[in-house]
C-alpha positions in Angstrom: 64.0 -141.9 -50.2 66.2 -138.9 -49.4 67.2 -138.7 -45.8 65.6 -135.9 -43.8 66.8 -134.1 -40.7 65.0 -135.1 -37.6 61.8 -133.0 -37.5 62.2 -132.0 -33.9 65.7 -130.8 -34.7 64.4 -128.8 -37.6 62.3 -126.8 -35.1 65.1 -126.7 -32.6 63.2 -128.9 -30.1 63.6 -132.1 -28.2 61.3 -135.1 -28.7 59.5 -134.3 -25.4 58.4 -130.8 -26.7 54.7 -129.9 -25.9 52.2 -128.8 -28.5 52.5 -125.2 -27.4 56.3 -125.3 -27.7 56.0 -126.8 -31.2 53.7 -124.0 -32.3 55.7 -121.3 -30.7 59.0 -122.5 -32.3 57.3 -122.8 -35.7 55.9 -119.3 -35.6 59.2 -117.8 -34.6 61.2 -119.7 -37.3 58.5 -119.2 -40.0 58.6 -115.4 -39.4 62.5 -115.4 -39.5 62.7 -117.4 -42.8 59.5 -116.4 -44.6 60.2 -115.5 -48.3 58.6 -112.1 -47.8 61.2 -111.3 -45.2 64.1 -112.8 -47.3 63.4 -111.9 -50.9 65.7 -113.7 -53.3 67.3 -115.8 -50.5 67.0 -119.4 -51.8 68.6 -120.8 -48.6 66.0 -119.1 -46.5 63.3 -120.3 -48.8 64.5 -123.9 -48.4 64.7 -123.5 -44.7 61.1 -122.1 -44.6 59.9 -125.1 -46.6 61.7 -127.5 -44.2 60.2 -125.8 -41.2 56.7 -125.9 -42.7 57.0 -129.6 -43.5 58.2 -130.4 -39.9 55.3 -128.4 -38.4 52.8 -130.1 -40.7 53.8 -133.4 -39.1 54.4 -132.4 -35.5 51.2 -130.3 -35.2 49.0 -133.2 -36.3 48.4 -135.6 -33.4 48.2 -138.7 -35.6 51.1 -137.9 -37.8 53.2 -137.0 -34.8 52.3 -140.2 -33.0 53.3 -142.3 -36.1 56.5 -140.3 -36.5 57.5 -140.8 -32.9 56.8 -144.5 -33.2 58.1 -145.4 -36.7 60.4 -142.5 -37.7 60.9 -141.2 -41.2 59.2 -144.1 -42.9 55.8 -142.9 -41.5 56.1 -139.9 -43.9 56.0 -142.2 -46.9 52.9 -142.0 -49.1 50.5 -144.9 -48.4 51.9 -145.6 -44.9 49.6 -147.6 -42.7 50.4 -147.6 -39.0 48.5 -150.8 -38.2 50.1 -152.7 -41.0 53.5 -151.4 -39.8 52.8 -152.7 -36.3 52.0 -156.1 -37.7 55.2 -156.1 -39.8 57.2 -155.1 -36.8 55.6 -157.8 -34.7 56.4 -160.4 -37.3 59.9 -159.1 -37.6 60.3 -159.4 -33.8 58.9 -162.9 -33.6 61.2 -164.0 -36.4 64.3 -162.5 -34.8 63.6 -162.7 -31.1 62.8 -159.0 -30.6 63.3 -157.6 -27.1 61.6 -154.2 -27.8 60.6 -151.6 -30.3 60.8 -147.9 -31.0 64.5 -147.9 -31.3 65.6 -150.7 -29.0 67.9 -153.4 -30.4 66.6 -156.8 -31.3 68.8 -159.7 -30.3 69.2 -162.9 -32.5 72.1 -165.3 -32.1 74.4 -162.7 -30.9 73.4 -160.2 -33.6 72.0 -156.7 -32.9 69.2 -155.4 -35.1 68.6 -151.6 -34.6 65.3 -149.9 -35.4 66.8 -148.9 -38.7 66.5 -152.5 -39.8 62.8 -152.4 -39.2 62.5 -149.0 -40.9 64.1 -150.6 -44.0 61.5 -153.4 -43.8 58.6 -151.0 -43.4 59.9 -148.8 -46.2 59.9 -151.8 -48.5 56.3 -152.5 -47.3 55.0 -148.9 -47.8 56.6 -147.8 -51.0 60.3 -148.6 -50.9 62.1 -150.1 -53.8 61.7 -153.9 -53.7 59.1 -156.5 -54.7 58.1 -154.8 -57.9 56.0 -152.3 -56.0 56.6 -148.7 -57.0 56.8 -146.0 -54.4 53.8 -143.7 -54.2 54.5 -140.0 -54.0 54.4 -138.0 -50.8 51.8 -135.3 -50.3 53.2 -131.8 -50.0 53.2 -129.9 -46.8 50.4 -127.5 -45.8 51.5 -123.9 -45.8 50.3 -120.7 -44.0 49.9 -117.2 -45.3 48.2 -114.0 -44.0 45.6 -112.1 -46.0 44.9 -108.5 -45.0 41.4 -107.1 -45.7 39.7 -103.8 -44.9 36.6 -104.0 -42.8 34.1 -103.8 -45.6 35.9 -106.4 -47.7 35.6 -108.8 -44.9 32.0 -108.0 -44.2 30.8 -108.0 -47.8 33.0 -110.8 -49.2 34.3 -111.0 -52.7 37.6 -111.8 -54.2 41.2 -110.8 -53.2 44.5 -111.5 -54.8 47.2 -113.1 -52.7 50.8 -113.1 -53.8 53.1 -115.8 -52.6 56.8 -116.6 -53.0 57.4 -120.1 -54.4 60.7 -122.0 -54.2 62.2 -123.2 -57.4 64.9 -125.8 -58.0 68.3 -124.1 -58.4 66.9 -120.7 -59.0 65.4 -117.7 -57.2 61.9 -117.9 -55.8 59.1 -117.0 -58.1 56.0 -115.0 -57.3 52.6 -116.6 -57.7 49.3 -114.7 -57.5 46.3 -116.6 -56.3 42.6 -115.5 -56.3 41.0 -116.1 -52.9 37.3 -116.1 -52.6 36.3 -114.2 -49.4 33.0 -115.5 -47.9 30.8 -112.6 -46.6 31.2 -112.1 -42.9 34.7 -113.6 -42.4 36.1 -112.5 -39.1 39.6 -111.4 -38.1 41.6 -114.5 -37.3 39.5 -116.7 -39.6 41.2 -119.2 -41.9 40.4 -119.9 -45.5 41.6 -123.2 -47.0 42.8 -123.3 -50.6 43.1 -126.9 -51.6 46.2 -127.9 -53.5 47.9 -124.5 -53.1 50.4 -125.5 -50.5 53.9 -127.1 -50.8 54.7 -129.3 -53.8 54.4 -133.0 -53.5 57.4 -135.3 -53.5 57.9 -138.2 -56.0 54.8 -137.2 -57.9 52.6 -136.8 -54.8 49.8 -134.2 -54.6 50.5 -130.7 -53.3 49.5 -129.7 -49.8 46.9 -127.1 -48.9 47.3 -123.4 -48.2 45.6 -121.9 -45.2 45.2 -118.1 -45.4 44.7 -116.4 -42.0 42.5 -113.3 -42.3 43.6 -110.0 -40.7 40.9 -107.3 -40.8 41.7 -103.7 -40.5 39.4 -101.7 -38.1 36.7 -99.4 -39.4 36.5 -95.8 -38.4 32.8 -96.0 -37.7 31.6 -99.6 -37.3 32.5 -101.9 -34.4 31.9 -105.7 -34.7 30.9 -108.1 -31.9 30.2 -111.6 -33.4 27.8 -110.9 -36.2 26.4 -107.7 -34.7 27.6 -104.2 -35.6 27.4 -101.0 -33.6 28.1 -97.3 -34.2 27.9 -94.1 -32.3 25.2 -91.6 -33.4 25.7 -88.0 -32.3 22.4 -86.1 -31.4 21.7 -82.6 -30.4 19.8 -82.0 -27.1 16.8 -80.9 -29.1 16.7 -84.1 -31.2 17.0 -86.2 -28.1 14.2 -84.3 -26.3 11.8 -84.0 -29.2 12.7 -87.1 -31.2 13.8 -87.2 -34.8 14.3 -89.2 -38.0 18.0 -89.6 -38.6 20.0 -91.3 -41.4 22.7 -93.7 -40.4 25.2 -95.6 -42.5 24.9 -99.4 -43.0 27.0 -102.0 -44.9 24.8 -101.6 -47.9 23.9 -97.9 -48.0 22.0 -95.9 -45.5 18.9 -96.4 -43.4 16.6 -94.1 -41.4 16.4 -94.7 -37.6 13.6 -93.2 -35.5 14.8 -91.4 -32.3 12.0 -91.6 -29.7 11.3 -88.4 -27.8 13.2 -88.3 -24.5 16.1 -90.6 -25.7 19.0 -90.7 -23.3 22.7 -90.7 -24.2 24.0 -94.3 -24.3 20.6 -95.7 -25.4 20.9 -98.5 -28.0 18.5 -98.6 -31.0 18.4 -101.8 -33.1 18.2 -102.2 -36.9 17.4 -105.8 -37.5 19.3 -107.6 -40.2 21.8 -104.8 -40.8 24.8 -106.5 -39.3 27.3 -109.1 -40.6 26.3 -112.0 -42.7 27.0 -115.5 -41.4 29.5 -117.3 -43.6 27.8 -120.6 -42.7 24.4 -119.4 -44.0 22.8 -118.5 -40.7 20.9 -115.4 -39.7 22.5 -112.0 -40.4 23.4 -110.0 -37.4 21.9 -106.6 -36.3 23.2 -103.0 -36.3 23.0 -101.2 -33.0 23.0 -97.4 -33.0 24.3 -96.0 -29.7 23.1 -92.5 -29.0 25.6 -89.9 -27.9 24.1 -86.6 -27.0 26.3 -83.6 -27.8 26.2 -80.7 -25.3 26.6 -77.2 -26.8 29.8 -75.4 -25.6 30.7 -71.7 -25.3 27.1 -70.5 -24.5 26.7 -66.8 -23.8 24.9 -65.3 -20.8 21.5 -65.1 -22.7 21.7 -68.8 -23.6 22.7 -69.8 -20.1 19.7 -67.8 -18.7 17.4 -69.7 -21.1 18.9 -73.0 -20.0 18.1 -72.2 -16.4 14.4 -72.2 -17.3 14.7 -75.8 -18.6 16.1 -76.9 -15.2 12.6 -76.9 -13.8 11.8 -79.9 -16.0 14.8 -81.9 -14.8 14.1 -85.2 -12.9 14.2 -84.7 -9.1 17.3 -86.8 -8.6 19.2 -87.9 -11.7 21.8 -89.7 -9.6 19.3 -91.6 -7.4 20.7 -95.0 -6.4 24.2 -94.2 -7.5 25.6 -93.9 -3.9 24.7 -96.1 -0.9 
């Protein structure tokens, strides 16, 4: 097994680092050494891979717990923490152990450091001896961002994602992957692509790729959960008399009925015209928000006619506004 750097040191942290500190350090280093930021830089590519592998372990509670307790051997394929504890206990009983997790074991004046136990465990979980071959180690999970426009995210479909892949002794190569976008995926959502992560070691399976979705805003639609809303401009006449008005939807246009006497800010609902649920639940609704447009630049004649309408105004439109 090739020796690795301490995973905490890879992320520039101490062993007492919190989960938030681990995540923050990973994100900072991943941005710094990402292949897209350092095209053609094999050293940066290797560093990015090392950072990703360290985060894969330290961000997972169980993997981190095993790594803290057993060290590098816990990263071997087929490692079993309970079996490792039994082996460690047997080792301690045999040699008069005084502790574990790095403390020395005393026996007839000899000192056995934790590395001795690690060698024992490595032999148990895939090391060289005993005629038992080492099983490969699963590759690290990797992260990528996939940018979609609003309608792509709402309708779903397919999108090509280009990744920079490290190669042995050569420049990174580009790999294009087709990502299936479920209808209704939201900004910040993650799509898992099994087997598209970091390569396995020693014949082990590759890790997974997690694509984080970034959705560009739409000039008309606004999204809240699975519901959509849009502003609908109306003239004073349409608001007073009522009207039939066409509005855009995700799958074409629809006609909305404006009741007579509609106020600005009133919301009209079109059922089932919102965002689909990626999990198969009910589709959201589309809310049309009325915005009455007041004419500007009226001449004297128009203003005189407007005065005749004031007789129909409510007695106190601001009733209850002030104490």
